All heavy atoms as an XYZ file, in Angstrom:
788
protein
N      17.498      6.058      3.739
C      16.856      4.994      4.483
C      15.339      5.195      4.455
O      14.849      6.310      4.601
C      17.365      5.005      5.923
C      16.762      3.916      6.764
S      17.393      3.936      8.460
C      16.061      4.817      9.242
N      14.614      4.117      4.283
C      13.155      4.150      4.299
C      12.708      3.707      5.690
O      13.005      2.599      6.121
C      12.560      3.226      3.211
C      11.042      3.251      3.278
C      13.049      3.624      1.829
N      12.004      4.586      6.388
C      11.555      4.300      7.753
C      10.105      3.815      7.741
O       9.243      4.463      7.160
C      11.670      5.568      8.599
C      11.235      5.377     10.031
C      11.353      6.666     10.812
C      10.900      6.455     12.247
N      10.942      7.712     13.005
N       9.850      2.691      8.398
C       8.489      2.167      8.499
C       7.750      2.964      9.573
O       8.253      3.123     10.686
C       8.515      0.678      8.857
C       7.143      0.056      8.868
C       7.214     -1.444      9.113
C       5.843     -2.001      9.312
N       5.310     -2.696      8.189
N       6.564      3.482      9.203
C       5.778      4.273     10.148
C       4.322      3.825     10.135
O       3.876      3.155      9.205
C       5.850      5.791      9.843
C       5.346      6.092      8.427
C       7.259      6.320     10.072
C       5.231      7.580      8.103
N       3.592      4.231     11.176
C       2.157      3.952     11.242
C       1.392      5.266     11.084
O       1.985      6.316     10.872
C       1.805      3.231     12.553
C       2.152      4.062     13.773
O       2.121      5.292     13.751
N       2.497      3.391     14.863
N       0.086      5.205     11.212
C      -0.755      6.390     11.006
C      -0.402      7.538     11.941
O      -0.370      8.697     11.529
C      -2.233      6.026     11.198
O      -2.639      5.123     10.215
N      -0.129      7.230     13.193
C       0.191      8.282     14.164
C       1.530      8.935     13.836
O       1.662     10.160     13.862
C       0.212      7.698     15.584
C       0.231      8.745     16.668
C      -0.968      9.687     16.635
O      -2.100      9.244     16.357
O      -0.756     10.888     16.876
N       2.521      8.128     13.529
C       3.836      8.666     13.173
C       3.759      9.464     11.870
O       4.476     10.442     11.695
C       4.848      7.524     13.023
C       5.157      6.826     14.333
C       5.893      5.523     14.141
O       5.519      4.736     13.251
O       6.856      5.297     14.898
N       2.874      9.052     10.972
C       2.693      9.755      9.704
C       2.370     11.217      9.954
O       2.957     12.106      9.352
C       1.572      9.082      8.900
C       1.289      9.744      7.583
C       1.963      9.350      6.441
C       0.343     10.759      7.480
C       1.712      9.957      5.215
C       0.077     11.372      6.268
C       0.765     10.968      5.129
N       1.447     11.474     10.878
C       1.038     12.846     11.188
C       2.193     13.673     11.735
O       2.295     14.866     11.459
C      -0.102     12.836     12.206
C      -1.379     12.228     11.699
C      -2.393     12.098     12.811
C      -3.544     11.217     12.379
N      -4.391     10.822     13.499
N       3.073     13.046     12.501
C       4.176     13.758     13.145
C       5.416     13.896     12.264
O       6.212     14.797     12.470
C       4.570     13.058     14.448
C       3.453     13.084     15.466
O       2.686     14.035     15.527
N       3.348     12.032     16.252
N       5.595     12.977     11.311
C       6.836     12.971     10.543
C       6.656     13.310      9.067
O       7.370     14.148      8.537
C       7.515     11.601     10.674
C       7.960     11.316     12.098
C       8.849     10.112     12.203
O       9.618      9.845     11.260
O       8.776      9.425     13.237
N       5.741     12.640      8.391
C       5.632     12.775      6.933
C       5.017     14.098      6.495
O       5.147     14.469      5.334
C       4.831     11.609      6.356
N       4.388     14.805      7.395
C       3.717     16.051      7.021
C       4.651     17.257      7.046
O       4.229     18.380      6.842
C       2.515     16.295      7.939
C       1.465     15.196      7.862
S       0.865     14.890      6.184
C      -0.293     16.224      6.026
N       5.946     17.028      7.281
C       6.926     18.113      7.343
C       7.917     17.980      6.196
O       8.369     16.885      5.880
C       7.684     18.059      8.666
C       6.799     18.197      9.879
C       7.579     17.955     11.141
C       6.654     17.926     12.338
N       7.283     17.361     13.521
N       8.266     19.082      5.576
C       9.275     19.068      4.518
C       8.849     18.239      3.318
O       7.668     18.139      3.005
N       9.825     17.655      2.659
C       9.554     16.799      1.496
C       9.558     15.342      1.943
O      10.505     14.890      2.584
C      10.620     17.011      0.433
S      10.640     18.688     -0.226
N       8.491     14.627      1.600
C       8.370     13.239      2.033
C       7.854     12.363      0.904
O       6.993     12.776      0.128
C       7.437     13.137      3.237
N       8.392     11.154      0.859
C       7.948     10.129     -0.079
C       7.466      8.969      0.775
O       8.216      8.440      1.596
C       9.106      9.695     -1.008
C       8.697      8.517     -1.862
C       9.561     10.860     -1.870
N       6.190      8.599      0.602
C       5.588      7.556      1.433
C       5.179      6.383      0.550
O       4.327      6.534     -0.325
C       4.369      8.088      2.210
C       3.835      7.019      3.156
C       4.720      9.362      2.971
N       5.798      5.247      0.798
C       5.519      4.018      0.059
C       4.416      3.247      0.785
O       4.625      2.790      1.906
C       6.800      3.182     -0.026
C       6.575      1.793     -0.590
O       5.708      1.636     -1.463
O       7.290      0.864     -0.168
N       3.254      3.133      0.156
C       2.167      2.319      0.701
C       2.303      0.929      0.096
O       2.281      0.776     -1.134
C       0.805      2.921      0.333
C       0.447      4.132      1.140
C       0.897      5.391      0.779
C      -0.339      4.019      2.280
C       0.573      6.521      1.518
C      -0.680      5.136      3.034
C      -0.219      6.388      2.652
N       2.454     -0.081      0.955
C       2.696     -1.435      0.475
C       2.113     -2.453      1.457
O       1.509     -2.085      2.454
C       4.197     -1.666      0.309
O       4.850     -1.569      1.560
N       2.322     -3.741      1.143
C       1.891     -4.829      2.022
C       2.913     -5.956      1.904
O       3.544     -6.129      0.850
C       0.504     -5.327      1.632
N       3.048     -6.748      2.956
C       4.046     -7.819      2.967
C       3.759     -8.898      1.931
O       4.675     -9.552      1.446
C       4.196     -8.450      4.368
C       4.772     -7.461      5.351
C       2.883     -8.998      4.874
N       2.510     -9.074      1.541
C       2.126    -10.122      0.593
C       2.225     -9.671     -0.869
O       2.007    -10.449     -1.781
C       0.691    -10.591      0.879
C      -0.282     -9.453      1.035
C      -0.701     -8.898      2.208
C      -0.921     -8.702     -0.007
N      -1.561     -7.853      1.968
C      -1.721     -7.714      0.601
C      -0.906     -8.780     -1.402
C      -2.488     -6.814     -0.120
C      -1.673     -7.872     -2.120
C      -2.453     -6.906     -1.478
N       2.567     -8.423     -1.117
C       2.554     -7.836     -2.454
C       3.903     -8.027     -3.159
O       4.916     -7.461     -2.734
C       2.208     -6.346     -2.318
S       2.463     -5.364     -3.796
N       3.913     -8.793     -4.235
C       5.129     -9.055     -5.001
C       5.790     -7.801     -5.557
O       6.990     -7.584     -5.352
N       5.049     -6.946     -6.291
C       5.656     -5.718     -6.804
C       6.181     -4.804     -5.695
O       7.164     -4.086     -5.891
C       4.521     -5.053     -7.582
C       3.641     -6.188     -7.996
C       3.705     -7.161     -6.845
N       5.538     -4.841     -4.523
C       6.009     -4.034     -3.391
C       7.396     -4.510     -2.947
O       8.276     -3.701     -2.642
C       5.045     -4.135     -2.210
S       3.375     -3.538     -2.554
N       7.586     -5.833     -2.928
C       8.885     -6.396     -2.548
C       9.955     -6.033     -3.568
O      11.111     -5.819     -3.211
C       8.781     -7.910     -2.420
C       7.946     -8.354     -1.243
C       7.823     -9.861     -1.195
C       6.886    -10.290     -0.089
N       6.657    -11.726     -0.075
N       9.573     -5.947     -4.840
C      10.517     -5.560     -5.889
C      10.890     -4.078     -5.764
O      12.018     -3.694     -6.037
C       9.918     -5.820     -7.273
C       9.760     -7.269     -7.618
S       8.813     -7.574     -9.137
C       9.440     -6.377    -10.274
N       9.933     -3.262     -5.353
C      10.150     -1.823     -5.266
C      10.978     -1.427     -4.041
O      11.712     -0.435     -4.091
C       8.800     -1.090     -5.236
C       8.852      0.430     -5.255
C       9.513      0.934     -6.534
C       7.448      1.004     -5.125
N      10.898     -2.188     -2.973
C      11.567     -1.826     -1.711
C      13.062     -1.535     -1.876
O      13.539     -0.480     -1.427
C      11.329     -2.894     -0.652
N      13.852     -2.408     -2.512
C      15.284     -2.090     -2.647
C      15.547     -0.891     -3.572
O      16.517     -0.151     -3.380
C      15.898     -3.369     -3.212
C      14.772     -4.181     -3.741
C      13.542     -3.734     -3.009
N      14.678     -0.679     -4.545
C      14.805      0.481     -5.436
C      14.600      1.763     -4.631
O      15.361      2.725     -4.756
C      13.797      0.386     -6.606
C      13.822      1.656     -7.448
C      14.074     -0.834     -7.459
N      13.587      1.766     -3.787
C      13.321      2.936     -2.942
C      14.473      3.201     -1.974
O      14.809      4.356     -1.712
C      12.029      2.744     -2.149
C      10.767      3.262     -2.805
C       9.556      2.908     -1.976
C      10.819      4.747     -3.046
N      15.068      2.129     -1.442
C      16.221      2.291     -0.547
C      17.348      3.020     -1.266
O      17.950      3.939     -0.731
C      16.717      0.930     -0.039
C      15.941      0.368      1.115
C      16.063      1.150      2.409
O      17.039      1.918      2.598
O      15.171      1.008      3.253
N      17.628      2.611     -2.500
C      18.688      3.250     -3.286
C      18.370      4.723     -3.546
O      19.232      5.586     -3.388
C      18.881      2.532     -4.624
C      19.640      1.235     -4.527
C      19.902      0.630     -5.903
O      20.236      1.386     -6.841
O      19.764     -0.597     -6.029
N      17.139      4.989     -3.956
C      16.734      6.368     -4.242
C      16.823      7.214     -2.971
O      17.287      8.352     -3.008
C      15.316      6.412     -4.854
C      14.823      7.846     -4.990
C      15.293      5.712     -6.208
N      16.407      6.646     -1.840
C      16.436      7.402     -0.578
C      17.861      7.783     -0.185
O      18.088      8.852      0.375
C      15.763      6.615      0.539
O      16.571      5.545      0.982
N      18.818      6.924     -0.486
C      20.215      7.212     -0.153
C      20.768      8.336     -1.027
O      21.634      9.093     -0.598
C      21.062      5.947     -0.286
C      20.754      4.925      0.789
C      21.417      3.577      0.555
O      22.302      3.481     -0.323
O      21.041      2.630      1.252
N      20.275      8.447     -2.248
C      20.753      9.473     -3.167
C      20.031     10.810     -3.000
O      20.529     11.838     -3.439
C      20.626      8.980     -4.611
C      21.545      7.802     -4.899
C      21.385      7.237     -6.284
O      20.738      7.871     -7.142
O      21.908      6.134     -6.506
N      18.850     10.777     -2.398
C      18.071     12.006     -2.205
C      17.988     12.310     -0.709
O      16.930     12.247     -0.101
C      16.665     11.838     -2.801
C      16.656     11.629     -4.299
S      14.984     11.453     -4.974
C      14.372     13.123     -4.757
N      19.115     12.668     -0.131
C      19.220     12.885      1.305
C      18.334     13.987      1.865
O      17.999     13.981      3.036
N      17.934     14.939      1.019
C      17.112     16.058      1.495
C      15.630     15.686      1.604
O      14.828     16.467      2.091
C      17.270     17.265      0.565
C      16.657     17.103     -0.815
C      17.454     16.249     -1.817
O      18.543     15.761     -1.478
O      16.966     16.072     -2.936
N      15.280     14.480      1.152
C      13.893     14.013      1.171
C      13.771     12.868      2.176
O      14.629     11.997      2.249
C      13.466     13.518     -0.237
C      12.033     13.017     -0.225
C      13.646     14.618     -1.268
N      12.685     12.864      2.957
C      12.431     11.790      3.912
C      11.598     10.701      3.236
O      10.595     11.003      2.596
C      11.689     12.329      5.134
C      12.532     13.323      5.889
O      13.686     13.068      6.198
N      11.965     14.473      6.181
N      12.013      9.453      3.409
C      11.319      8.316      2.817
C      10.710      7.455      3.917
O      11.369      7.145      4.911
C      12.296      7.468      1.991
C      12.633      8.065      0.656
C      13.496      9.145      0.558
C      12.080      7.553     -0.504
C      13.803      9.712     -0.672
C      12.376      8.106     -1.739
C      13.241      9.188     -1.827
N       9.438      7.079      3.702
C       8.709      6.288      4.689
C       7.999      5.126      4.008
O       7.709      5.173      2.811
C       7.664      7.150      5.406
C       8.253      8.342      6.099
C       8.179      9.610      5.526
C       8.889      8.213      7.324
C       8.738     10.711      6.157
C       9.446      9.320      7.962
C       9.366     10.559      7.370
O       9.914     11.651      7.997
N       7.678      4.110      4.813
C       6.887      2.981      4.340
C       5.703      2.804      5.276
O       5.865      2.838      6.495
C       7.727      1.700      4.309
C       6.874      0.492      3.991
O       6.390     -0.183      4.887
N       6.669      0.223      2.726
N       4.524      2.617      4.691
C       3.300      2.386      5.457
C       2.684      1.080      4.974
O       2.452      0.901      3.773
C       2.293      3.543      5.266
C       0.961      3.218      5.906
C       2.851      4.838      5.821
N       2.424      0.158      5.894
C       1.758     -1.098      5.569
C       0.252     -0.838      5.492
O      -0.358     -0.425      6.479
C       2.064     -2.150      6.639
C       1.527     -3.519      6.292
O       0.322     -3.634      5.948
O       2.295     -4.493      6.371
N      -0.341     -1.066      4.320
C      -1.763     -0.752      4.136
C      -2.669     -1.644      4.975
O      -3.759     -1.226      5.361
C      -2.193     -0.803      2.655
C      -1.517      0.282      1.860
C      -1.937     -2.161      2.040
N      -2.230     -2.871      5.259
C      -3.053     -3.768      6.083
C      -3.129     -3.278      7.530
O      -4.147     -3.442      8.186
C      -2.505     -5.192      6.043
C      -2.696     -5.844      4.681
O      -3.660     -5.481      3.975
O      -1.879     -6.703      4.305
N      -2.058     -2.670      8.001
C      -2.005     -2.191      9.381
C      -2.532     -0.760      9.519
O      -2.816     -0.307     10.622
C      -0.561     -2.240      9.897
C       0.001     -3.644      9.972
C       1.495     -3.658     10.296
O       2.099     -2.571     10.485
O       2.053     -4.765     10.350
N      -2.628     -0.043      8.405
C      -3.028      1.372      8.428
C      -4.075      1.656      7.354
O      -3.900      2.534      6.508
C      -1.790      2.251      8.221
C      -0.743      2.027      9.283
O      -0.846      2.543     10.388
N       0.261      1.228      8.958
N      -5.163      0.917      7.387
C      -6.199      1.020      6.355
C      -6.823      2.404      6.287
O      -7.133      2.895      5.202
C      -7.267     -0.050      6.582
C      -6.742     -1.445      6.368
C      -7.783     -2.519      6.662
O      -8.937     -2.218      6.942
N      -7.364     -3.767      6.615
N      -7.020      3.046      7.429
C      -7.638      4.379      7.437
C      -6.770      5.404      6.726
O      -7.283      6.261      5.999
C      -7.929      4.839      8.865
C      -9.042      4.044      9.509
O      -9.831      3.394      8.832
N      -9.097      4.076     10.831
N      -5.459      5.321      6.929
C      -4.547      6.253      6.285
C      -4.542      6.024      4.768
O      -4.589      6.978      4.000
C      -3.130      6.090      6.849
C      -2.082      7.059      6.339
C      -2.487      8.506      6.630
C      -0.735      6.751      6.968
N      -4.527      4.769      4.360
C      -4.576      4.456      2.928
C      -5.874      4.985      2.314
O      -5.869      5.573      1.227
C      -4.450      2.955      2.708
N      -6.979      4.813      3.010
C      -8.270      5.289      2.515
C      -8.294      6.820      2.441
O      -8.829      7.394      1.486
C      -9.394      4.785      3.410
N      -7.700      7.469      3.425
C      -7.671      8.939      3.465
C      -6.994      9.519      2.217
O      -7.412     10.549      1.700
C      -6.918      9.393      4.715
C      -6.837     10.888      4.872
C      -6.082     11.301      6.144
O      -6.029     10.517      7.100
O      -5.546     12.423      6.139
N      -5.979      8.828      1.716
C      -5.260      9.308      0.534
C      -5.704      8.627     -0.759
O      -5.102      8.821     -1.803
C      -3.745      9.173      0.736
C      -3.230     10.267      1.628
C      -3.089     10.069      3.002
C      -2.946     11.526      1.117
C      -2.653     11.089      3.825
C      -2.513     12.556      1.938
C      -2.369     12.329      3.288
O      -1.951     13.344      4.104
N      -6.763      7.833     -0.684
C      -7.314      7.215     -1.887
C      -6.431      6.142     -2.493
O      -6.444      5.939     -3.707
N      -5.671      5.454     -1.650
C      -4.800      4.388     -2.143
C      -5.667      3.179     -2.481
O      -6.255      2.563     -1.611
C      -3.728      4.007     -1.096
C      -2.927      5.227     -0.660
C      -2.835      2.889     -1.617
C      -2.144      5.921     -1.740
N      -5.759      2.872     -3.776
C      -6.587      1.758     -4.240
C      -5.739      0.586     -4.729
O      -6.188     -0.545     -4.744
C      -7.494      2.225     -5.372
C      -8.377      3.400     -5.002
S      -9.540      3.005     -3.707
C     -10.801      2.216     -4.660
N      -4.516      0.880     -5.176
C      -3.611     -0.148     -5.685
C      -2.250      0.047     -5.036
O      -1.865      1.167     -4.723
C      -3.453     -0.010     -7.208
C      -4.763     -0.188     -7.928
O      -5.367     -1.243     -7.865
N      -5.213      0.853     -8.615
N      -1.529     -1.066     -4.867
C      -0.184     -0.987     -4.306
C       0.779     -1.725     -5.216
O       0.350     -2.619     -5.946
C      -0.123     -1.532     -2.864
C      -0.685     -2.943     -2.780
C      -0.809     -0.599     -1.904
C      -0.503     -3.609     -1.440
N       2.049     -1.347     -5.210
C       2.616     -0.259     -4.431
C       2.162      1.107     -4.936
O       1.983      1.299     -6.136
C       4.124     -0.431     -4.617
C       4.272     -1.134     -5.924
C       3.056     -2.004     -6.059
N       1.983      2.012     -4.002
C       1.619      3.391     -4.318
C       2.565      4.307     -3.550
O       2.788      4.104     -2.356
C       0.179      3.670     -3.928
N       3.108      5.273     -4.246
C       4.054      6.189     -3.620
C       3.430      7.577     -3.573
O       3.184      8.193     -4.606
C       5.380      6.207     -4.394
C       5.996      4.811     -4.356
C       6.324      7.246     -3.808
C       7.187      4.644     -5.246
N       3.178      8.023     -2.362
C       2.609      9.343     -2.117
C       3.759     10.334     -1.958
O       4.664     10.113     -1.154
C       1.760      9.304     -0.838
C       1.244     10.613     -0.286
C       0.248     11.263     -1.236
C       0.615     10.391      1.085
N       3.725     11.401     -2.739
C       4.763     12.431     -2.647
C       4.131     13.666     -2.005
O       3.133     14.193     -2.505
C       5.339     12.761     -4.045
C       6.423     13.820     -3.929
C       5.882     11.508     -4.722
N       4.716     14.091     -0.882
C       4.218     15.232     -0.119
C       5.268     16.332     -0.045
O       6.460     16.049      0.085
C       3.884     14.818      1.314
C       2.797     13.781      1.520
C       2.857     13.235      2.928
C       1.441     14.380      1.239
N       4.803     17.565     -0.118
C       5.688     18.713      0.086
C       5.017     19.611      1.106
O       3.928     20.124      0.857
C       5.912     19.451     -1.230
C       6.955     20.530     -1.142
C       7.275     21.079     -2.524
C       8.414     22.063     -2.430
N       8.770     22.576     -3.764
N       5.636     19.733      2.271
C       5.077     20.509      3.384
C       3.653     20.066      3.718
O       2.773     20.894      3.965
C       5.130     22.007      3.079
C       6.562     22.507      2.922
O       7.435     22.038      3.679
O       6.809     23.356      2.052
N       3.428     18.757      3.692
C       2.137     18.194      4.048
C       1.085     18.228      2.961
O      -0.031     17.768      3.154
N       1.430     18.747      1.781
C       0.478     18.848      0.672
C       0.792     17.759     -0.349
O       1.931     17.637     -0.815
C       0.554     20.239      0.002
C      -0.387     20.313     -1.189
C       0.243     21.328      1.010
N      -0.236     16.988     -0.703
C      -0.057     15.913     -1.679
C       0.293     16.499     -3.044
O      -0.418     17.340     -3.571
C      -1.342     15.082     -1.789
C      -1.251     13.966     -2.815
C      -2.494     13.116     -2.821
C      -3.457     13.634     -3.860
N      -4.603     12.769     -4.078
N       1.409     16.044     -3.588
C       1.829     16.460     -4.924
C       1.300     15.492     -5.976
O       0.833     15.902     -7.021
C       3.360     16.541     -5.000
C       3.975     17.486     -3.985
C       3.487     18.908     -4.141
O       3.613     19.506     -5.197
N       2.901     19.454     -3.086
N       1.406     14.178     -5.679
C       0.923     13.150     -6.607
C       1.059     11.791     -5.941
O       1.711     11.653     -4.907
C       1.734     13.172     -7.904
C       0.982     12.540     -9.078
O      -0.147     12.047     -8.878
O       1.526     12.535    -10.189
N       0.443     10.797     -6.581
C       0.596      9.412     -6.163
C       1.079      8.629     -7.377
O       0.442      8.646     -8.434
C      -0.731      8.818     -5.634
C      -1.176      9.570     -4.385
C      -0.564      7.326     -5.339
C      -2.518      9.147     -3.835
N       2.218      7.969     -7.224
C       2.796      7.149     -8.284
C       2.443      5.704     -7.985
O       2.718      5.217     -6.896
C       4.317      7.342     -8.330
C       4.812      8.786     -8.329
C       6.323      8.838     -8.186
C       4.364      9.503     -9.597
N       1.827      5.010     -8.940
C       1.340      3.655     -8.691
C       2.130      2.638     -9.503
O       2.421      2.856    -10.679
C      -0.165      3.545     -9.039
C      -0.673      2.127     -8.799
C      -0.972      4.528     -8.218
N       2.445      1.519     -8.847
C       3.108      0.411     -9.526
C       4.619      0.454     -9.418
O       5.208      1.430     -8.967
N       5.242     -0.630     -9.842
C       6.701     -0.712     -9.834
C       7.281      0.172    -10.921
O       6.751      0.243    -12.024
C       7.159     -2.164    -10.054
C       8.654     -2.275    -10.167
C       9.428     -2.326     -9.031
C       9.270     -2.298    -11.403
C      10.822     -2.394     -9.117
C      10.652     -2.375    -11.514
C      11.425     -2.430    -10.372
N       8.387      0.829    -10.611
C       9.097      1.659    -11.585
C      10.594      1.421    -11.394
O      11.057      1.265    -10.269
C       8.793      3.143    -11.369
C       7.337      3.498    -11.589
C       7.088      4.960    -11.307
C       5.639      5.336    -11.387
N       4.997      5.124    -12.630
N      11.343      1.421    -12.494
C      12.794      1.310    -12.347
C      13.361      2.538    -11.635
O      12.740      3.605    -11.614
C      13.321      1.219    -13.777
C      12.158      1.353    -14.683
C      10.913      1.476    -13.870
N      14.544      2.392    -11.084
C      15.163      3.433    -10.267
C      15.220      4.788    -10.966
O      14.819      5.794    -10.390
C      16.569      2.995     -9.860
C      17.290      4.016     -9.027
C      18.694      3.580     -8.734
C      19.462      4.714     -8.107
N      20.888      4.521     -8.170
N      15.713      4.835    -12.186
C      15.877      6.108    -12.886
C      14.537      6.809    -13.091
O      14.423      8.022    -12.904
C      16.575      5.894    -14.234
C      18.009      5.415    -14.127
C      18.136      3.928    -13.776
O      17.171      3.158    -13.978
O      19.200      3.537    -13.274
N      13.522      6.048    -13.461
C      12.189      6.608    -13.675
C      11.622      7.143    -12.370
O      11.111      8.270    -12.305
C      11.242      5.546    -14.262
O      11.816      5.035    -15.460
C       9.864      6.106    -14.539
N      11.709      6.339    -11.330
C      11.176      6.726    -10.025
C      11.859      7.987     -9.510
O      11.195      8.938     -9.080
C      11.353      5.578     -9.031
C      10.768      5.774     -7.651
C       9.258      5.959     -7.730
C      11.093      4.590     -6.772
N      13.168      8.016     -9.596
C      13.929      9.160     -9.107
C      13.568     10.439     -9.868
O      13.332     11.484     -9.269
C      15.424      8.867     -9.247
C      16.311      9.803     -8.495
C      17.740      9.306     -8.438
O      18.155      8.489     -9.274
O      18.451      9.774     -7.542
N      13.465     10.357    -11.191
C      13.142     11.550    -11.965
C      11.711     12.014    -11.713
O      11.443     13.220    -11.659
C      13.387     11.322    -13.460
O      12.477     10.391    -13.983
N      10.768     11.084    -11.531
C       9.381     11.468    -11.248
C       9.264     12.147     -9.887
O       8.538     13.132     -9.742
C       8.463     10.254    -11.338
C       8.248      9.779    -12.763
C       7.290      8.605    -12.887
O       6.714      8.177    -11.858
O       7.119      8.123    -14.014
N       9.981     11.623     -8.891
C       9.949     12.239     -7.559
C      10.562     13.644     -7.614
O       9.999     14.600     -7.095
C      10.679     11.352     -6.528
C       9.876     10.067     -6.276
C      10.890     12.115     -5.207
C      10.608      9.027     -5.460
N      11.722     13.763     -8.265
C      12.387     15.067     -8.362
C      11.503     16.090     -9.079
O      11.471     17.264     -8.700
C      13.725     14.931     -9.079
C      14.794     14.313     -8.207
C      16.117     14.210     -8.935
C      17.173     13.624     -8.033
N      18.462     13.459     -8.718
N      10.774     15.659    -10.090
C       9.901     16.569    -10.836
C       8.762     17.093     -9.955
O       8.269     18.208    -10.165
C       9.337     15.874    -12.067
N       8.336     16.301     -8.996
C       7.234     16.704     -8.118
C       7.680     17.602     -6.965
O       6.874     18.316     -6.378
C       6.535     15.465     -7.548
C       5.786     14.614     -8.580
C       5.396     13.285     -7.992
C       4.570     15.364     -9.100
N       8.952     17.532     -6.628
C       9.459     18.310     -5.488
C      10.250     19.485     -5.987
O      10.485     20.443     -5.409
C      10.324     17.431     -4.565
C       9.569     16.247     -3.948
C      10.536     15.351     -3.199
C       8.470     16.727     -3.038
């Protein structure tokens, strides 16, 4: 399951363990295409926490991580940025890229 969080919740939740954070916006077409793919990946990778952050509502957090384009997927391990994956990706590609980073 992908949980929608804000900047404050990000500090309390996404900075622990392995986390995948989807930065997106409601008006973004590729973000809407990626959402169901991320849901599927999150169900298969139960040991990883998946989150969604709306960039319009959390501009400071997006700026802090250098999010310039969306969708952008921030991969964190114990609060340390591993990489940022940008753009839509098919399920198999996304899953293998996330696994390689964690």
